[in-house]
C-alpha positions as CSV (number, residue, x, y, z in Angstrom):
1,M,113.7,83.7,71.2
2,R,110.6,84.2,73.4
3,T,108.0,81.5,73.7
4,V,104.3,82.1,73.9
5,P,104.1,81.6,77.7
6,D,107.0,84.0,78.1
7,G,105.3,86.6,76.0
8,V,102.0,86.2,77.8
9,K,103.7,86.6,81.1
10,I,105.5,89.8,80.0
11,I,102.3,91.4,78.7
12,I,100.1,90.6,81.7
13,E,102.6,91.3,84.5
14,R,103.4,94.6,82.8
15,S,99.9,95.7,83.6
16,R,98.8,95.8,87.2
17,Y,95.2,96.0,86.2
18,L,95.4,92.8,84.1
19,S,97.5,91.0,86.7
20,E,95.1,91.8,89.6
21,A,91.9,91.1,87.6
22,L,93.3,87.7,86.4
23,S,94.5,86.7,89.8
24,K,90.9,87.3,91.0
25,K,89.5,85.3,88.1
26,L,87.6,88.3,86.7
27,I,88.7,88.1,83.1
28,N,87.4,85.8,80.4
29,H,90.4,83.9,79.0
30,T,89.4,83.9,75.4
31,A,88.6,87.6,75.4
32,L,91.9,88.4,77.0
33,A,93.7,86.2,74.5
34,E,92.2,88.1,71.6
35,Y,93.1,91.4,73.3
36,I,96.8,90.7,73.8
37,R,97.4,88.6,70.6
38,P,98.6,91.5,68.4
39,E,101.2,92.6,70.9
40,L,102.1,88.9,71.7
41,E,102.7,88.2,68.0
42,Q,105.1,91.1,67.8
43,L,107.0,89.8,70.8
44,V,107.4,86.2,69.6
45,F,107.7,87.1,65.8
46,K,105.0,84.7,64.6
47,K,101.3,84.1,64.4
48,V,99.8,82.5,67.5
49,S,96.4,80.8,67.9
50,T,93.9,81.9,70.4
51,G,94.0,78.4,72.0
52,A,97.7,78.6,72.6
53,I,97.3,81.9,74.3
54,V,94.5,80.7,76.4
55,M,96.5,77.8,77.6
56,A,99.4,80.1,78.6
57,I,97.0,82.4,80.4
58,R,95.5,79.5,82.4
59,R,99.0,78.4,83.5
60,L,100.0,82.0,84.5
61,E,96.7,82.5,86.3
62,S,97.5,79.7,88.8
63,D,100.8,81.5,89.7
64,L,99.3,85.0,90.1
65,T,98.7,85.7,93.8
66,P,98.3,89.3,95.0
67,K,100.9,90.1,97.6
68,Y,98.5,92.4,99.5
69,S,94.9,92.8,100.3
70,K,92.8,95.6,101.9
71,S,92.3,93.5,105.1
72,I,96.1,93.3,105.4
73,L,96.8,96.9,104.6
74,F,94.0,98.5,106.7
75,Q,92.7,97.2,110.0
76,N,90.6,100.4,110.3
77,T,89.4,102.9,107.8
78,P,92.0,105.7,107.6
79,E,91.1,109.3,108.2
80,M,91.3,111.6,105.2
81,L,91.6,115.4,105.1
82,V,90.6,117.6,102.2
83,R,92.1,121.1,101.7
84,S,91.5,123.4,98.8
85,G,92.5,126.9,97.8
86,L,96.1,126.0,97.1
87,T,98.8,126.9,94.5
88,L,101.6,124.6,93.5
89,T,104.9,126.3,92.6
90,I,107.8,124.3,91.2
91,V,111.2,126.1,91.2
92,Q,114.8,125.2,90.6
93,R,116.7,124.1,93.6
94,T,119.4,126.7,94.3
95,K,120.8,128.4,97.4
96,E,118.6,131.4,96.6
97,S,115.4,129.3,96.5
98,E,116.4,127.4,99.6
99,D,117.0,130.6,101.5
100,A,113.6,131.9,100.4
101,I,111.8,128.8,101.6
102,R,113.6,129.2,105.0
103,N,112.2,132.7,105.2
104,L,108.7,131.4,104.4
105,F,108.8,129.1,107.3
106,I,110.2,131.8,109.7
107,N,107.5,134.2,108.7
108,R,104.7,131.7,108.5
109,V,101.2,133.3,108.5
110,K,98.7,131.8,110.9
111,G,95.9,129.9,109.2
112,T,97.8,129.3,106.0
113,F,99.2,126.1,104.6
114,H,102.8,125.1,103.6
115,S,104.0,121.8,102.1
116,I,107.5,121.7,100.6
117,T,109.1,118.8,98.8
118,I,112.8,119.2,98.0
119,G,114.2,117.1,95.2
120,S,117.7,116.9,93.9
121,S,117.1,119.7,91.3
122,E,113.6,121.0,92.0
123,I,111.5,122.2,94.9
124,V,107.7,121.9,94.9
125,I,106.0,124.4,97.1
126,A,102.3,124.0,97.9
127,V,100.8,126.9,99.8
128,S,97.5,128.6,100.4
129,S,96.9,130.7,97.3
130,S,97.0,133.9,99.4
131,L,100.7,133.3,99.9
132,T,101.7,133.2,96.2
133,P,102.7,136.9,96.2
134,E,105.0,136.2,99.2
135,I,106.7,133.4,97.1
136,A,107.1,135.8,94.2
137,R,108.7,138.4,96.4
138,H,111.3,136.0,97.6
139,I,112.0,133.7,94.6
140,P,112.8,135.4,91.3
141,Q,110.9,134.4,88.2
142,K,114.0,133.1,86.5
143,L,113.9,130.1,89.0
144,Y,110.3,129.2,88.3
145,I,109.7,126.0,86.4
146,S,105.9,126.1,86.6
147,Q,103.0,127.3,88.8
148,I,99.6,125.7,89.0
149,P,96.8,127.7,90.7
150,N,93.4,126.3,91.9
151,C,94.7,123.2,93.5
152,A,93.5,121.0,96.3
153,L,94.9,118.1,98.3
154,I,93.8,114.9,100.0
155,T,95.9,113.7,102.9
156,I,95.4,110.1,104.0
157,Y,96.5,109.3,107.5
158,L,98.2,105.9,107.7
159,S,98.6,103.6,110.6
160,Q,101.9,103.4,112.4
161,N,103.3,100.2,110.8
162,I,101.9,100.6,107.3
163,S,105.1,101.8,105.8
164,D,106.5,98.3,106.1
165,T,103.7,96.8,104.0
166,P,103.9,96.5,100.2
167,G,101.0,97.9,98.1
168,V,100.0,100.8,100.3
169,Y,100.3,103.6,97.7
170,Y,99.2,101.3,94.8
171,F,96.0,100.6,96.6
172,F,94.9,104.2,96.3
173,L,96.6,105.2,93.0
174,K,95.2,102.4,90.9
175,S,91.6,103.4,91.5
176,L,92.3,107.1,90.7
177,A,94.2,106.1,87.5
178,W,91.4,103.8,86.4
179,E,88.8,106.6,86.8
180,G,91.0,109.0,84.9
181,I,91.7,111.3,87.8
182,N,95.0,113.2,87.3
183,I,97.4,113.6,90.2
184,L,99.5,116.7,90.0
185,Q,102.0,115.8,92.8
186,C,102.4,113.3,95.7
187,A,104.1,113.8,99.0
188,S,104.5,111.4,101.9
189,T,105.8,110.9,105.4
190,S,105.9,107.7,107.4
191,R,102.2,108.2,108.4
192,E,100.8,110.6,105.8
193,F,100.2,110.3,102.1
194,T,99.2,113.5,100.3
195,L,97.9,113.7,96.8
196,F,97.5,117.1,95.0
197,F,94.8,117.6,92.4
198,E,93.2,120.3,90.4
199,E,90.4,121.6,92.4
200,K,87.9,120.5,89.8
201,N,89.0,116.8,90.4
202,V,89.3,116.7,94.2
203,H,85.7,116.0,95.0
204,R,85.6,113.1,92.6
205,G,89.0,111.9,93.9
206,F,87.7,111.9,97.4
207,E,84.6,110.0,96.4
208,I,86.7,107.3,94.8
209,L,89.1,107.0,97.7
210,S,86.3,106.9,100.2
211,S,84.5,104.2,98.2
212,L,87.5,101.8,98.8
213,F,86.3,101.5,102.4
214,E,83.0,100.4,104.0
215,K,82.4,103.7,105.7
216,P,83.2,107.0,103.9
217,M,84.8,109.6,106.1
218,K,85.2,113.3,105.7
219,K,87.1,116.0,107.5
220,P,87.2,119.1,105.2
221,V,89.1,122.2,106.1
């Protein structure tokens, strides 16, 4: 049977927002205790007083230490690139779709954009919207899973050794999630992290990401 401290730890550590705010001493203990009490009582199968929860929160707070910080993650403000006028096409991964993608690369049109993510059963194709008819000519509709027009992306250029550091992607994603900005797809390499948005959200998304650093930067295409 779970104890009150066990239940408090489960609830708070399950939420990255609560864990981070509590580790920075930004949350009122009594208010937090009242907030989590209904869920806690379900976990421990009994009524729990606010005082008992507050005590458990205080003990947990002393053990919560973020494993990352902006100063550790980023010595310099990363460059970011914004690109709009894209369409995301998700198709089944088959030999037919793989061959079609190979042809797209061979016949690449100058000035257009390609980004392809290949999963075990799906392929996500992000291209300049002008190329969507080309995809339709090569990949039959029966292989389409979905297609999302009017998309945009933000690519964040990371430092050479940042892939070895925990918390890199969380640093960006938590702020977008907190502001209710939906991310359609993510793609990454060792030094690039790309987020795909609906075009209506990309400007706000860029503002939020830029605000994480002292000096906003912009390199639109």
